[in-house]
C-alpha positions in Angstrom: 37.0 -16.3 -21.6 34.5 -17.4 -19.0 30.9 -16.3 -19.3 28.8 -16.0 -16.1 25.0 -15.3 -16.4 23.1 -13.7 -13.5 19.3 -13.6 -13.1 17.2 -13.1 -10.0 13.7 -12.9 -8.5 11.7 -15.1 -11.0 8.8 -15.2 -8.6 7.5 -18.3 -10.4 3.9 -18.2 -11.6 1.2 -19.3 -11.6 0.8 -19.4 -7.8 -0.7 -22.7 -6.6 -3.9 -22.5 -4.7 -3.0 -22.2 -1.0 -4.4 -24.6 1.6 -6.6 -22.6 4.0 -4.2 -23.3 6.9 -1.3 -21.9 4.9 -3.1 -18.5 4.9 -3.2 -18.2 8.7 0.1 -16.3 8.7 2.0 -13.6 6.8 1.1 -15.7 3.7 -2.5 -14.4 4.0 -1.4 -10.8 3.3 1.0 -11.9 0.7 -1.7 -13.9 -1.1 -4.0 -10.8 -1.2 -1.1 -8.8 -2.6 -0.5 -11.4 -5.2 -4.2 -11.3 -6.3 -4.3 -7.5 -6.2 -1.0 -6.7 -8.0 1.9 -9.1 -8.2 0.3 -11.6 -10.5 0.2 -8.9 -13.2 3.9 -8.0 -12.7 5.4 -11.5 -12.6 4.5 -13.1 -16.0 5.4 -16.6 -17.0 5.7 -15.6 -20.7 8.4 -13.0 -19.7 10.3 -15.6 -17.8 10.0 -18.1 -20.7 11.4 -15.6 -23.1 14.3 -14.9 -20.8 15.1 -18.6 -20.4 15.0 -19.1 -24.1 17.3 -16.1 -24.8 19.7 -17.2 -22.1 19.9 -20.7 -23.5 21.0 -19.3 -26.8 24.0 -17.5 -25.1 25.6 -20.8 -23.9 26.9 -19.3 -20.7 29.5 -21.3 -18.8 27.7 -20.9 -15.5 24.4 -19.3 -14.3 23.9 -17.6 -10.9 20.4 -17.1 -9.5 20.1 -14.7 -6.5 16.9 -15.8 -4.9 13.1 -15.3 -4.7 12.2 -18.3 -6.9 8.9 -18.6 -5.1 6.3 -16.1 -3.7 4.8 -17.2 -0.5 6.8 -20.3 0.4 3.8 -22.5 -0.1 4.5 -26.2 0.2 3.5 -26.7 -3.4 5.8 -24.0 -4.8 9.2 -25.6 -4.3 9.0 -28.7 -6.5 8.0 -26.6 -9.6 10.9 -24.3 -8.7 13.2 -27.3 -8.8 11.9 -28.0 -12.3 12.7 -24.4 -13.3 16.2 -24.8 -12.1 16.6 -28.1 -14.0 15.5 -26.3 -17.2 18.3 -23.8 -16.6 20.9 -26.5 -16.1 22.3 -29.2 -13.8 23.5 -28.3 -10.3 27.1 -28.1 -11.4 26.2 -25.4 -14.0 23.8 -23.4 -11.9 24.3 -21.8 -8.5 21.5 -20.3 -6.4 21.2 -18.4 -3.1 17.8 -17.9 -1.5 15.8 -14.8 -1.0 13.3 -13.6 1.6 10.3 -15.0 -0.3 12.0 -18.4 -0.2 11.6 -18.5 3.6 8.5 -16.4 3.9 7.4 -18.0 7.1 9.1 -20.2 9.8 7.2 -23.3 8.7 8.9 -23.1 5.3 12.5 -23.1 6.7 13.4 -26.6 5.4 11.6 -26.4 2.0 14.4 -24.7 -0.1 17.3 -26.9 1.2 15.1 -30.0 0.7 14.2 -29.3 -2.9 17.2 -27.1 -4.1 20.0 -28.3 -1.9 22.2 -29.5 -4.8 22.1 -26.0 -6.3 23.2 -24.2 -3.2 26.0 -26.2 -1.7 29.8 -25.8 -2.1 32.2 -28.1 -3.8 32.9 -29.8 -0.4 29.2 -30.1 0.4 29.3 -27.1 2.8 26.4 -24.7 3.3 26.4 -20.9 3.7 28.8 -19.4 3.0 29.7 -22.0 0.4 32.4 -21.9 -2.4 32.2 -23.2 -5.9 35.3 -23.0 -8.1 34.4 -22.8 -11.8 37.2 -22.0 -14.2 38.9 -18.8 -13.0 35.9 -18.0 -10.8 35.2 -18.7 -7.1 31.5 -18.3 -6.5 30.7 -17.5 -2.8 27.1 -18.1 -1.8 25.6 -16.2 1.1 22.1 -16.5 2.6 20.1 -13.5 3.9 16.9 -15.5 3.8 14.9 -15.4 7.0 11.2 -15.1 7.8 10.1 -11.6 8.7 7.1 -9.8 10.2 4.3 -8.7 7.9 5.1 -5.8 5.6 8.9 -6.3 6.1 11.3 -7.9 3.7 14.6 -7.4 5.5 17.5 -9.9 5.4 20.4 -10.8 7.6 23.6 -12.9 7.3 22.6 -15.4 10.0 25.0 -17.7 11.8 28.7 -17.2 11.4 28.6 -16.3 7.7 30.4 -12.9 8.2 33.3 -14.3 10.1 33.8 -17.2 7.6 33.4 -14.9 4.6 36.3 -12.8 5.9 38.7 -15.8 5.9 37.3 -17.2 2.6 37.8 -14.0 0.7 41.3 -13.8 2.0 42.1 -17.4 1.0 40.5 -17.2 -2.4 42.3 -13.9 -3.1 45.6 -15.6 -2.3 44.7 -18.4 -4.7 44.2 -15.9 -7.5 40.5 -16.5 -8.1 38.0 -14.0 -9.6 35.8 -13.8 -6.5 32.0 -13.4 -7.1 29.8 -12.9 -4.0 26.2 -14.0 -4.5 23.6 -12.5 -2.1 19.9 -11.7 -2.3 19.8 -8.4 -0.4 22.2 -5.8 -1.6 24.8 -4.6 1.0 24.3 -0.9 0.0 24.3 2.0 2.5 21.0 3.6 1.4 18.1 1.1 1.3 14.4 1.1 2.3 14.3 0.5 6.0 11.8 -2.4 5.6 13.6 -4.0 2.8 17.2 -3.5 3.9 20.0 -5.9 4.7 20.3 -5.3 8.5 24.0 -6.1 8.7 25.0 -4.4 5.4 27.6 -2.2 7.2 29.7 -5.1 8.7 29.5 -6.9 5.3 30.8 -3.8 3.5 33.6 -3.7 6.0 34.6 -7.3 5.2 34.6 -6.5 1.5 36.6 -3.3 2.1 39.2 -5.3 4.0 39.4 -8.4 1.9 38.1 -7.4 -1.5 36.1 -9.2 -4.2 35.8 -8.8 -7.9 32.0 -8.8 -8.2 29.0 -8.7 -5.8 25.7 -9.9 -7.5 22.3 -9.4 -5.9 18.6 -9.3 -6.5 15.7 -8.1 -4.3 15.1 -4.6 -5.8 13.8 -5.8 -9.2 15.9 -3.2 -10.9 19.0 -2.8 -13.0 21.5 -1.3 -10.5 25.2 -0.7 -10.2 26.8 0.6 -7.0 30.5 0.8 -6.3 31.6 -0.5 -2.9 34.9 0.3 -1.2 37.6 -2.3 -1.6 41.2 -2.6 -0.4 42.7 -1.5 -3.7 39.9 -0.8 -6.1 36.1 -0.2 -5.9 34.0 -3.4 -6.1 31.0 -3.4 -8.5 27.8 -4.4 -6.7 25.2 -5.2 -9.3 21.5 -6.0 -9.3 19.2 -7.2 -12.1 15.4 -6.8 -12.6 13.0 -9.6 -11.8 13.4 -12.4 -14.3 9.6 -12.4 -14.8 9.0 -8.7 -14.8 6.3 -7.6 -17.3 6.8 -4.4 -19.3 4.9 -1.3 -18.4 5.1 -1.7 -14.6 6.9 0.4 -12.0 9.8 -2.1 -11.8 12.2 -2.6 -14.7 11.1 -5.2 -17.2 12.6 -8.7 -17.1 16.4 -8.7 -17.6 19.6 -10.6 -17.0 23.3 -9.9 -17.3 26.2 -11.7 -18.8 29.7 -11.2 -17.5 32.6 -11.9 -19.9 35.6 -12.6 -17.7 39.2 -13.2 -18.7 42.7 -12.3 -17.6 44.4 -13.3 -14.4 44.8 -12.2 -10.8 45.9 -8.6 -10.7 44.9 -8.1 -14.3 41.3 -9.2 -14.6 39.1 -8.0 -17.4 35.3 -8.1 -17.0 32.6 -6.8 -19.4 29.0 -6.6 -18.2 26.4 -7.2 -21.0 22.8 -6.3 -20.2 19.9 -8.1 -21.8 16.3 -6.9 -21.3 12.8 -7.7 -22.4 11.7 -5.7 -25.4 8.8 -3.4 -25.1 6.5 -5.7 -27.1 7.2 -8.4 -24.5 8.1 -11.0 -27.3 11.8 -11.3 -26.9 15.1 -10.0 -25.5 17.7 -7.6 -26.8 21.1 -6.6 -25.7 20.8 -3.1 -24.2 24.3 -2.2 -23.1 27.9 -3.2 -22.4 30.2 -1.8 -19.7 33.7 -2.6 -18.8 34.0 -3.1 -15.0 37.5 -2.0 -14.4 40.8 -3.7 -15.4 
C-alpha cells in the first residue's frame, strides 16, 4: 500500500515586516487584511501540531497545493523553503503554487527560485510536471498568477491544458494511479472572484482522459466534489488551511491521507481525514471514506 498525504494553504506566520515600497501595490490591502483578520486565523501553533502529527504517520509522499506565503514579500520565501525541508526532501514532497505565492508581478520568480526542486518533474520539466512515485503519477499544475485587488482567481497559463490532455492519456496507458495537483478547484460553482477561470475546459480534459484523484486547496475547507470521468466519477478533494485556528469561519486545520493499493482497473483508495481538535492541542482522525474501487 502507498500512502499519500495532502495538505494546503499553510499561509506561514508570522508575517515579516514589509518594506514600505512593498506596500505600494495590492500587498498594501493584503497587509491591512492580515493585521485586521488573517493573523488570528492562520496560527503557527496549529501548523506545528499538524506537522508533528503528519510526521508520526510516515506517509510515503506529501503533496502541498499552494499558498505557502501570504503577500509574496521577498522575505517570505526562504522561511517557506525551511518549512518544506521540515516536511521532507524534494523527492518526498511535491508542491504546486497558489495565488498568494505570486501575489504581485514583482514576485513572479520568487517561488521557482526558492522552491524549484519541489515543483519540477522527474525529467526537470515545469508545469505540467509528472513525478512517478510507486504506483502513483503526480501531475502538477499551476494556476498561480497575480490578480487585481480583491480578486483571487486562477488560470492554467501557457499550454498546460493541451499538455495535460496527452499526459493523462499516456499515464493512463502506463497503468498509473493519476493524481492531479492544483490550487484552485475545477468545480462548476465557485465564487466569481475566487474561481478558476478555465475550470470548464479542465473538466472537459478530465472527462475525456480520466484521473484517479484531483487534489486542491484555496477554499480552506474540507470538500469532496465528484467530476465526470470517461468511465467513473473522479473525486475532487480539498482540505482546510494547514494553519487554520479553531473557532473561525473556515474549517480548522486539517490534512488527508490516501491509502492506495491495487492495480490499473482495480484501484482501491481510502481517504483518511485528520483535523485539529477543538482544544487546539493536537490532531485526531475524524473519518474514513472509500473512494470507489
